[in-house]
C-alpha positions, 0 to 999 in steps of 0.5 A, spaced: 485 501 546 489 498 540 492 492 541 492 485 537 486 483 534 483 490 534 480 493 528 482 500 527 479 505 523 483 511 521 483 518 517 490 519 514 495 523 510 502 521 507 507 526 505 514 525 503 519 528 508 519 535 504 511 535 505 509 533 498 502 530 499 503 522 496 496 520 498 490 522 502 485 517 504 478 519 501 474 515 506 477 512 513 481 506 512 480 500 516 485 494 518 486 489 523 492 490 528 496 485 530 502 483 525 497 481 519 501 485 514 495 490 513 499 496 514 507 498 514 509 495 521 513 501 523 506 505 523 502 499 526 507 499 532 506 507 533 499 505 533 499 500 539 496 502 545 493 508 542 485 510 543 480 513 538 481 520 538 488 520 538 493 523 532 499 520 531 505 522 526 510 517 524 516 517 519 516 510 515 523 509 512 523 505 505 526 499 509 520 499 514 515 501 508 515 499 501 522 497 500 528 500 496 527 501 489 529 495 485 531 497 478 531 490 476 524 490 476 524 496 471 524 493 464 522 496 456 518 492 452 516 493 444 510 496 443 508 490 439 507 485 445 501 489 447 494 489 444 492 494 440 488 500 443 490 505 448 496 505 453 497 510 458 502 512 463 500 510 470 496 504 467 497 498 471 498 491 467 499 484 469 505 481 467 510 476 469 517 476 472 522 474 467 526 469 471 521 465 475 515 467 470 511 469 477 505 474 476 507 481 477 503 488 476 507 493 472 505 500 472 507 503 465 511 509 466 513 511 459 511 510 452 513 512 445 511 509 438 516 503 439 516 501 446 513 501 453 517 502 460 514 498 465 515 498 473 513 493 478 516 497 484 511 499 489 509 507 487 512 509 494 518 504 494 524 508 496 521 514 499 521 516 506 513 516 508 510 521 513 504 518 516 499 523 519 494 519 522 487 520 526 484 514 530 477 514 528 474 508 532 477 501 534 473 495 536 475 488 537 475 483 531 471 478 530 473 470 530 472 470 523 476 476 521 482 473 526 482 467 522 482 470 515 487 476 518 483 482 515 477 486 516 471 484 513 466 489 511 459 490 514 454 484 513 460 479 513 465 476 509 467 479 502 473 477 498 
């Protein structure tokens, strides 16, 4: 049964409310259950008390998932700020917040000869997501996994 400090293995599909597929796991996902921030909280709450073999469908609103879109995280930069080479829409690049200079990851959302549009929002920000989950397996977490707050791969600790 899924409870705090349980490692959960599950298959999943994520759609929007119209049924458009947003993401499908190619392999089962694995996470440490119990408030460690490894899956959206609303999904984790829906899995609490469930067992291997059960299916769960849960709707996660933006505030419960990846947040609302924040247009202040979208910016346009001159193409000259980027090294020569191939840039593509969808490519992820590292940058900094303009105000605090904290590191951020941006997705290139548009390109032209003169500029690059960058977006630091999570790709699913602002979207109501519907998770269809099949629980494959559960097991108690190891003491090391609990200390680190995440699942370790076969053979131990891998960061």
